[in-house]
N, C-alpha and C positions, 0 to 999 in steps of 0.2 A: 817786854815792850819798852822802848826807850822814850825819853821825853821828846825827842825830835822825830817821833814816828807818826805825827799827824799827817793826814793826806793833804798835800798842798793843792792850791787851785790849778797849778800847772800840771801836776801829776794827774789830777782828776780829768783835766781837759784832754790830755794825751790819751788816757784810757777810753774816754768817751769817743774821741775822734777815731781811734783805732776800731772800736766796736761799730761805729757808723760805717766805716770803710768795709768792715767784714760783712755787715748786713747788706751793703750795696753790692758786694761780690755775690752773695747768695741770690739777691734779686736779679742781678744781671745773668747769672747762670739759669735761673728759672725762666726769664724772658727768652733767652737764646734757646733753651731746650723747648719751650712752648712753641716758638717760631719755627724750629726745625720739624717738630712733630705735626704742626699744621700744614707745613709744606709736604710732608710725607702723605698726609691725608688727602690733600688736594691731588697729588700725583696718582695715588691709588684710585680715587674716584674717576679721574680721566682715563686710567687704564681700564677700569671696569666698563665704563661707557663705551670705549673703543671695542672691547671684547664683545659686548652685547650687540653693537652695530654690526660687527663682523658675523656673529652668529645669525643675526636677522638676515643679512645679505646672503649667507650660505644656504639658509633655509629656503630662500626663494630661488635658488639656482636650480637649473634643470637637473634631474637625477638620472635620466636614462638616455641612452643613445637614441638617435631618431629611428623610428619604425620598430623599436624593440617592445615586446610585451612581457615584462618581467613579472614574477609572482610577488604579489604584495603581501608582506609579512607584518601583521599587526603586533606591535611590541608594547608590553606593559611591565614595569618594574616596581616591585615593592621592596622597600629597604627594611631589613629586619634588625640590622645592628651596624653601628659605626663604632670602631674600636681600634686598639693597638696603635694609637697615634705616635709616630716617631718624627718629631719636628726636625731633629738634626739629619736624619736619613731621608727626609722628604717623602714620607710614605704613611699610609694608614690602611687598615683592613676593612673591606666592605663585605657584609653578609646580606645577600638579597635573593629574592625569587623573581625570575624573569619568565613571563608567560608569552608564548608565540602562537599566533593563530594565522592560518593561511589556507588558501584553496589552489591547488595545482600540484603538478608532479615535477620531478627532476631536481628538487631542492630538499635539503634536510637542515634547516636553519638551527635547530637545537644542538646539533652536533658540530656545527661549523662557526658559530659566533665566537668572538674573542673580545677581550677587554683591551681596547686600544691603549689606554693610559695606565696599564698595569698588567698583572699576571694572574691567571686563574689558578688558584690552589686546589680547588674542589669544585666538581661539577656533577650533580646527582639529579637524575629525572625524578621529579616528584609526582607528576600526573601526566597522563595523555589519553586522548580519545579521538575518534573520527566519526563525524556525524554529517550525513548529507553532502559528502564531498569535502567538507571543511575539516581540517586537521588542527589539533590543539596539543601543545606540549608545554609543560611547566618545569623549570629547573631550579634547583637550589644551588646557588653559587657562592663561593668564598673566594675573594680575590684580594691581592695586595696591590693597592692603587698608588700610583706616584702623584705626589702633591707637594709643590714647593711652598712652604709656609713663609709668610712675610714676617720677619722678626723686628721690623722697624718700630712698631708700636705694640707688639705682643706684651701682654694678653688683651689689649684693648683693641677695638676696631672689629669690623665684620669680616667675614671670609666666605669662601665658597668651596664645597666639596663636590667633585664631579665624577661620574662613572660614564664612560663612552663604550658603546658596543658597536662592532662592525663585523660583517660576515667575511670570514678569512678565505672562503673558497669561491663563492659566486660573484660574478661581476654584475654591474648594473643592467646588463642586458638579460640577466636571469633572475635577479632578486633585488627588491628595494624594500626598505623599512618604512612603515607608517605608523602613527601613534595618534591617540585621542588626547585631548587636553587633560582629561581627569582620570585617565586609565592608570596612572602611576601614583605612588604616594609612599608615606612612611607608616610603619606599624607603630602603635603606641609603645613608648619606652625604648624605641630604637636609638634615640640619641642619648649620650651621657647626660647626667644631671647638671653638668656645668656648662651645657650648651643650650641655647634657645634658638630654635629655627625662626627665620622671618618669612621665607617663602621657598617653594620648590618650583623648578622649571624643567619641562621635558620637551623634546621635539626631535626632529630629524634634520640633519644638516648634510651638505655635500661638499666636504673639504676639497679645496682646489689642489692641494699637495699633501699626500700622506707620507712623504719621506721615501718613496720608492726610488731606488737607484736609477741613474740615467740608463735608458735603453731604447727600445723601439718606440717611436713617438706615439703610434696609435695605442699600443698597449699602456703606455704611461698615461695618456689622456683618459682612457677608459678607467684605469685605476683611480685617477684623481676624482672621478665623478661618483665613486661608490658612496652609497648612502651610509650614514652613521647615526645611530640613536644615542641621545645623551639624557642623563638624569642629573640635575644639579640642585643642590640645596644651599641657600644662603643662610648663614647663621651668625649669632653673636655669642661669644663665650661669656660665662659669668665671671666678668673681669676681676673684680675685687676678690672674689673667692679663689682666684688663681694668683693674683698679684701679691697679696699679703703673705701667703705661704712661700712664694718665690724669694721674698726678701726678708723674712722674718729673722733669719740669722743676722743679717746686716743691721736691721733696726735694733735688734737686741744688743749687738756689739756697740753701736753708737750710744745707746742708753747706758750700758755698763761703763763705757769710757767716760761719759760725762759725770759719773759719780766721783771721779778723781778730783773734780773741782771742789768738793767738799772735804778733801783730805789735805792736811797741812803739807806744803811742798817739801818740807824737810824730811817727811816720811817717804823717802824715795821709792822704796820697794812697791808699796800699794799705789802711790801717786803715779808712777810711770808704768808699773806692771799691768794695771787695768787697761789703759789705752793700747799698750803694746800687744797684750793678749787679745783685745778686741780687734786689733788690726789684722792678726793672723786669722781670726775667725771670719772676718770679712773677705779675706783672700780665699778662704776655703769655700765661702758661699759663691764667690765669683767663679771659681773653677767649676763648682757643681752646675752653675747655670750654663757655662760654656759647653758643658758635656751634653746638654739636652737641647739647647737652642741652635738653630741653624747659623752658619757663619754669615757675617754681613760686614761689608766694607764701611758702611755708614755709621753714624752715631745713633744707635738705637736707644729706645727707652731704657732697656736693661743696662746698657753701658753707661747712660747718663746717671742712673740711680746708683750704680756701683761706684762710678767715679766720684760723685758727690759724697758718698759714704767714706771713701778713701781720703778725700780731701778734709772732710770733717774730723776724722781720726787723727790726721796729721796736725790739724789746727789745735786739737785738744793737747797733743803732745808738745806743740810749740808753746801754747799758753802755759803749760806746766813748767816748761824750762824757763820762761820769763818770770813766772811767779816764784820759782825757786831762787832765781838770781835776785829779785827784789827782796825776798824774805831773808835769805842767808847771807848774801854778799853785801847787800846795801843796808840791811836792817830795817827795811820798810814793810813791817808785818801788816799794817792796816792797808797800805796800798796794794799789797800782794793779795789780801782777802777781798778787797774791792774789785781788783782785776778778775779774780776767780768768780765772783758773784755776777759781774756784768757780762763776762764772756760765756758763762753757763747759760744765761738767758738769751744772748745773741746767737750763739751756736745752735741751741736748741730751736729757737724760733726760725733761724735761716734753714735748718735742715727740714723742719716740718713744712715750711713754705715751699721748698723745692719739691717735696714729696706729696704735696697736695696739688700744686700747679701742673706738674708733669703728667700725672695720670688723667687730670681733667682735660689737658691739651691733647692727649692721645685718644680720647674717646671719639667715635665718629660723630659728625655733626647731625 
């Protein structure tokens, strides 16, 4: 240490101003991220309300052609298990029992129902009987259900899982579904422990367009009125229990990189090796997340956190380069150490700030 190595007021002022600018950068990133996530939440709420109004309108729509006397099939669905969630492939597996009860001839609803929003993998008759003209059948079904998961605020926010059943053979003049409000439900333990249900919804709707190709107008009109039973569950994931493991490699990488601030900058290998190694670990974490999360054009929560982690690791490397220049080239060892201490606090505080504000903003109101 040389005699002229004291920290000058100008040097101290420059370091503090740079630190404040850096802290402002983190604050601006936190504000912008929170604003974006709030906008996502508002959009999702509007979309959900629109879907509920659409379902309500469809449930009031007439389900049978004029003069027809279709067989009414009472439907009850009991969900046994939700599993095999594939976020990127937009699918999950539903294991459920569906009970069908009807009086009348000419229909066989147990053999002809299909899962509209998925594919039946297994269909086994679990029970059946006929009593006083009433017929009852119960089926155990395993289906792969299509579900587009919203990656914007994942794993925060609520979501809906939906199973839709429709008779693939009989038109509305021959068969319509009916259901009671409390006929369907969840078996205990059917949901994964990381998911908390908020409510279940069941009903029968009459979609106006089921995607039938254009053809005879009368046939298409009858097809569009076919009744459809739905079972929906609104749920909230155990967000922190998913969020922390998702980014544990990134958080560990930033923590390891910050250790470099306590190493003399002239010890180049550990001083620069730690943040460089941490950078590649963060890239690996990002690639891993991209392999499981659905693609999204917008700036999602996961992208924000990964981006801020990458920026933080770059800042640690940049600070190390400046500290090495002050220490080795200019001989300002005290100023270099002061820079290291100040930037360690500021970078750590800024990174923690962002990773507290963003998850809080992503949570549903």
